[in-house]
N, C-alpha and C positions, 0 to 999 in steps of 0.2 A: 203097337206101342209096347215097349218093354223097358226094363230098368237095369242099370249097371251100378255095382257097388265099388267104391274106392276107399282105401285106407292109407294114410301116411302118418308115421310117427317119427319124430326126430328132434334135434335140438331146437329150442325155441328161437334162438338167434338165427338159425338157418331159415326157419319159417318166416321170420321177419324181413327177409331179403325180398321185399316186394317187387323190385325191378325184375327179379328172376321169375316172378309169378304172373307177370303181365304178358299178354300176347303182343307180337309186333304190330305196329300200326299197319292197317291194310294197304296203305299207299307208301311205297318206299320214297325216301327223299329224292328230290331231283338230282340228276347226275352232277350238276354244278354245285351241290351242297358241300359243306366242309367235309373233308375226308373222314374225320372221326365220327360224324353223324351217319355217314353212309356205312362205315364199318360197324358202328353200334347197331344199326338196323339189321344188317346182315347177320351179326352175331346173335341177336335176339331171335331172328327168324329161324336160325339153325338150332339154337339151344332150347327155346321155349317148348316146342313139341316133344323133345326128348327128355326133358327134365321130369323127375319124379315128384317135384314140389307141387303142392296143391295150387291150382290157378286161383287168382282172385275172383274170377267169375266162374261159378260152378260148372256151367255148360262146357267150358273149355277142357274139362277132363276128357271129353270125347276126342280131342286131337292128340292126346297123350298115347304112349305105346299101349297096345292091347294087353301086354303082359301086366299092366297095372290094374286091369279089371279083376276084381276079387270075386265077382259073381254076377250072374245075369238071371233076371226073373221076369216072367210075364205078368205076374200078379203083384200088386202093390203090397199086399199083406206079407207075401214071402220075402220081398225086399226089406220090409220093415222088421221082419223076424231076424234077418241077418244083422240089421242095425242093433236090435235088442241083444243079440248074442255078443256083438263087439262091445257094447256098453258094459255088459256083465263081465266080459273078459278083462277089460281095462279098469273096471271100478276100483280094484285095490290100489291102483297107481294114481287115481285122481287126487289133486290137491284140494284142500279145504275150499278154496275159492273157485273151483272149476265150473261151478254151475250145474253139476250133475249129482245132487244130493239124493237122499232117500226119496223115492216117489217121482223124481224127475225122469228116469228112464221110461216109465210108462207114458208120461206126457209127450216125450220126444217121439216115441214109437207111434202113438195115436196120431200125432200131428203129421208124422211122415206118411202114414197110410192115406190120410186125407189129402195131403199135398200131392203125392204121387198119383192118386186116382184122378186128380184135377189136371194132371199133365205137367206139374211143376217138378222142381229139383229140391233136394234136401242137402244141406251142408251144416255140419256140426263141428265144433272145435272145443277142445278141453285142455287145460293145463294139467300136465303130469308132473310127478316128482322129478328132481334133478335138472334144472328147468328144461323140461321136454314138452312137446305139444303133440296132441292127437287130432288128426283131421279125418272125419268120416263124411262121405258123400254118397248120395244116391241120385243118379242122373237119369232122367227120362230120355228115351231115345226113340228115333224113327217116327216122327221127328221130335227134336227137342223144341219145346215151346219158346224158350228164350233165344235160341240160336238154331233155327230150322235148317240153315245151310250146312251145319256140321254133320258129317257122315257118321254112321255107326262104326265104332272101332273094331267090332268083331264080325261084321257082315251078318250073314244068316245065322241066327242064334238058336234055331230050333223052337219047338213049341212047348211051352210050359216048363222048360228045363231049368233046373237050378244047378248051377255049376259053382261049387265052392272052390276056394283056392284060385290059383292063377289059371287062366285059360291058355291052352297051348296054341301055338302057331299060326 
């Protein structure tokens, strides 16, 4: 078991485009369906995995391009430390109602360690200035408890390795 970190920040109205954040239905529409329904399913099946937008269900980060993985950790504590670093990095941009006031980062990190050690995922979101949005996620992999059928986006990740930044190829 290991954990991948994901970060997305962008305009809040882009984040709110929920249709772009949903995976396609596992069963395509029957061939005799309305052409627009067939086309919509085909479009979603093609665009969802390639989109940088955070998925509605955290585990679906695993189907996104491996270039979106910001780090990989074997230990829950190391993954949570990355989360703490991101919270500190973005703290000056949090809006007053973001839910991450003084003292909150410590609670988020402690909760993340507990959740990751239990095999769960962590997903946090915060309003930033200009109306922007920050989405942070830590996804447990190999296997993911919520979606065990989803493969690891980076394959063999090495033992105990922390890889900050984007992973190459």
